[in-house]
C-alpha positions as CSV (number, residue, x, y, z in Angstrom):
1,M,-23.4,-58.3,-61.5
2,P,-20.7,-60.2,-59.6
3,D,-21.7,-62.1,-56.4
4,H,-19.3,-59.9,-54.4
5,Y,-20.8,-56.6,-55.5
6,R,-22.3,-54.5,-52.7
7,E,-23.9,-51.1,-53.1
8,T,-22.0,-48.4,-51.1
9,P,-24.2,-46.8,-48.5
10,S,-25.0,-43.1,-49.1
11,P,-23.3,-40.4,-46.9
12,E,-26.8,-39.9,-45.4
13,A,-27.1,-43.5,-44.4
14,L,-23.6,-43.6,-43.0
15,N,-24.3,-40.3,-41.0
16,Q,-27.4,-41.9,-39.6
17,A,-25.5,-44.9,-38.5
18,I,-22.9,-42.7,-36.8
19,R,-25.7,-40.7,-35.0
20,T,-27.4,-43.9,-33.9
21,L,-24.2,-45.2,-32.4
22,W,-23.8,-42.0,-30.4
23,V,-27.4,-41.8,-29.4
24,R,-27.3,-45.3,-28.0
25,A,-24.3,-44.5,-25.9
26,G,-25.8,-41.2,-24.8
27,E,-29.0,-42.8,-23.7
28,Q,-27.0,-45.1,-21.4
29,R,-24.9,-42.1,-20.3
30,R,-21.6,-43.9,-21.2
31,P,-18.8,-43.4,-23.6
32,L,-18.4,-45.6,-26.7
33,T,-17.1,-49.1,-25.9
34,A,-13.9,-50.2,-27.6
35,D,-16.0,-52.1,-30.2
36,E,-18.2,-49.1,-30.8
37,Q,-15.1,-46.9,-31.2
38,R,-13.8,-49.3,-33.9
39,I,-17.2,-49.2,-35.7
40,Y,-17.3,-45.4,-35.4
41,Q,-13.9,-45.1,-37.0
42,V,-14.9,-47.4,-39.9
43,L,-18.2,-45.5,-40.4
44,V,-16.4,-42.1,-40.4
45,A,-13.9,-43.3,-42.9
46,A,-16.7,-44.7,-45.1
47,W,-18.7,-41.5,-44.8
48,A,-15.7,-39.4,-45.8
49,E,-15.1,-41.7,-48.8
50,A,-18.7,-41.6,-49.9
51,T,-18.9,-37.8,-49.4
52,Q,-15.8,-37.4,-51.6
53,A,-17.2,-39.7,-54.3
54,E,-20.5,-37.9,-54.3
55,Q,-18.7,-34.6,-54.7
56,E,-16.6,-35.9,-57.6
57,L,-19.8,-37.1,-59.4
58,A,-21.3,-33.7,-58.9
59,A,-18.3,-31.9,-60.5
């Protein structure tokens, strides 16, 4: 296995990360910060990609 290989997180793990981001902001009664918004966008894109890959494997 190459040194640069990383396992792609599952859609469930990515969804949990997204939820955690929102819960933290909600507990503090604030919107997402600019950094959190960027993280959110990356997580959602990764979730969409992982979900599509999972569906393709199931087909």
